[in-house]
C-alpha positions as CSV (number, residue, x, y, z in Angstrom):
1,M,0.0,0.0,0.0
2,V,1.4,3.4,-0.9
3,H,0.9,6.2,1.5
4,G,1.4,9.9,0.7
5,T,1.0,13.3,2.0
6,P,-0.5,16.2,0.0
7,T,2.2,18.6,-1.1
8,S,1.5,22.0,-2.6
9,T,3.4,22.9,-5.7
10,R,2.4,26.5,-5.1
11,R,5.2,29.0,-5.5
12,P,6.2,30.7,-2.2
13,D,5.8,34.2,-3.7
14,R,2.0,33.7,-4.2
15,R,-0.3,34.7,-1.3
16,A,-2.1,32.0,0.5
17,R,-5.7,31.4,-0.5
18,T,-8.3,32.6,2.0
19,A,-11.7,31.6,3.0
20,A,-13.1,34.5,1.0
21,D,-11.4,33.1,-2.1
22,V,-13.1,29.8,-2.0
23,M,-16.4,30.2,-0.1
24,T,-19.9,30.2,-1.4
25,R,-21.0,33.8,-1.1
26,S,-24.7,33.4,-0.8
27,P,-25.4,30.3,1.3
28,Q,-28.8,29.1,2.2
29,T,-29.9,30.7,5.5
30,V,-32.7,30.2,7.9
31,S,-33.6,32.1,11.1
32,W,-32.9,30.4,14.3
33,T,-36.6,30.7,15.3
34,A,-37.8,29.1,12.0
35,S,-39.2,25.6,11.9
36,M,-37.3,22.5,11.0
37,W,-39.6,22.2,8.0
38,T,-38.5,25.7,6.8
39,A,-34.8,24.6,7.0
40,W,-35.6,21.4,5.0
41,D,-37.5,23.5,2.4
42,R,-34.5,25.7,1.9
43,L,-32.4,22.7,1.0
44,H,-34.9,20.6,-0.9
45,G,-34.5,20.8,-4.7
46,T,-31.1,22.6,-4.5
47,R,-27.6,21.3,-4.8
48,N,-26.8,22.6,-1.3
49,Q,-26.4,20.2,1.6
50,H,-26.0,22.9,4.3
51,V,-28.1,25.7,5.7
52,V,-26.7,28.4,7.9
53,V,-28.8,29.2,10.9
54,V,-28.7,32.9,11.7
55,D,-29.9,35.2,14.4
56,G,-31.8,38.4,13.9
57,H,-28.6,40.3,13.1
58,H,-27.6,37.9,10.4
59,R,-24.9,36.4,12.6
60,P,-24.5,32.6,12.3
61,V,-25.4,30.5,15.3
62,G,-24.7,27.2,13.5
63,V,-24.7,25.1,10.3
64,L,-27.1,22.2,9.7
65,D,-26.7,19.6,6.9
66,D,-29.4,17.7,5.2
67,R,-28.4,14.5,7.0
68,T,-28.9,16.0,10.4
69,I,-32.3,17.4,9.5
70,A,-33.4,14.0,8.1
71,L,-32.1,12.1,11.1
72,E,-33.8,14.4,13.6
73,W,-37.1,14.5,11.8
74,P,-39.9,14.3,14.4
75,P,-42.8,11.9,14.2
76,G,-46.2,13.0,13.2
77,P,-47.5,15.1,10.3
78,M,-46.9,18.4,12.0
79,G,-43.8,17.7,14.1
80,A,-41.4,19.4,11.7
81,H,-43.6,22.5,11.5
82,R,-43.5,22.9,15.3
83,K,-39.9,22.0,16.0
84,P,-37.7,25.2,16.0
85,V,-34.5,24.7,14.0
86,H,-32.3,26.0,16.9
87,T,-33.1,22.9,18.9
88,L,-31.1,20.9,16.3
89,L,-28.0,22.9,17.3
90,R,-27.8,22.0,20.9
91,D,-24.6,20.2,22.0
92,R,-22.9,21.2,18.8
93,A,-19.7,23.1,18.4
94,R,-20.3,26.4,16.6
95,P,-17.0,27.5,15.1
96,R,-16.7,30.1,12.4
97,V,-13.9,31.6,10.4
98,Q,-13.0,35.0,9.2
99,S,-12.9,35.8,5.5
100,A,-9.2,36.6,5.7
101,D,-8.3,33.3,7.3
102,D,-6.0,31.2,5.1
103,V,-7.5,27.9,3.9
104,A,-5.0,25.8,5.9
105,S,-6.3,27.5,9.1
106,V,-9.8,26.9,8.0
107,A,-9.0,23.2,7.5
108,R,-7.5,23.0,11.0
109,T,-10.7,24.6,12.4
110,M,-12.8,22.1,10.5
111,L,-10.7,19.2,11.8
112,G,-10.8,20.4,15.4
113,A,-14.5,20.8,15.3
114,R,-15.2,17.7,13.2
115,A,-17.3,19.9,11.0
116,D,-17.7,19.6,7.2
117,A,-18.9,23.2,6.8
118,L,-18.1,26.5,8.5
119,P,-19.7,30.0,8.3
120,V,-17.4,32.7,7.1
121,V,-18.0,36.0,8.9
122,D,-16.8,39.6,8.8
123,R,-15.2,41.4,11.8
124,G,-18.6,42.1,13.2
125,G,-19.5,38.5,13.1
126,R,-22.1,38.9,10.3
127,L,-22.4,36.1,7.7
128,L,-20.4,36.5,4.5
129,G,-20.4,33.0,3.2
130,L,-20.0,29.3,3.8
131,I,-16.9,27.1,3.3
132,T,-17.2,23.3,3.0
133,L,-14.8,20.4,2.8
134,W,-15.7,20.4,-0.9
135,H,-14.3,23.9,-1.3
136,V,-11.1,22.8,0.4
137,A,-10.8,19.7,-1.8
138,Q,-11.4,21.7,-5.0
139,M,-8.8,24.2,-4.0
140,A,-6.3,21.4,-3.3
141,V,-6.8,20.0,-6.8
142,E,-6.7,23.5,-8.5
143,S,-3.5,24.4,-6.6
144,G,-1.7,21.4,-8.0
145,W,-1.3,19.4,-4.8
146,E,-0.1,16.0,-5.6
147,E,0.4,12.8,-3.7
148,R,4.0,11.7,-3.3
149,P,4.7,8.2,-2.2
150,E,6.7,7.6,1.0
151,R,9.8,5.4,0.7
152,T,9.4,2.2,2.6
153,T,11.7,-0.7,3.2
154,T,8.8,-3.2,3.6
155,Q,7.1,-4.9,0.7
156,P,3.3,-4.9,0.3
157,T,1.5,-7.9,1.6
158,G,1.6,-10.8,-0.9
159,V,4.7,-9.7,-2.7
160,G,7.9,-11.6,-2.9
């Protein structure tokens, strides 16, 4: 088995890419007081998998994905209309990143929070966009990261 680590072929004279460079600028949003049904409705029929939950000042209080909404779906025909979306955020880390943060820092924040999407905010904490693992992966490909095999003295299983 060949193991490798991503290596950027980026020249050192180029500036590091930031969250603002790769984020989605107009993510789906829902008020924290809205119903779970409203959050699902914002995602249904779109290519988006995340909705940013915002307060009355357009500051993010969390990010929900379509899987979480589906898994938390309440029983009964009106349950999702009655359940406020903010109840889905309890016991969840709510990290966010600034638009000027470099993508490596964003990736570290994602890993630390075990989150696949983070809201991007301005200095006042207001929502500017959303960055996901897909954005980071796309940036890695476009930046020319390549996998370089590590040298090993052992042979793969079943050889020789």
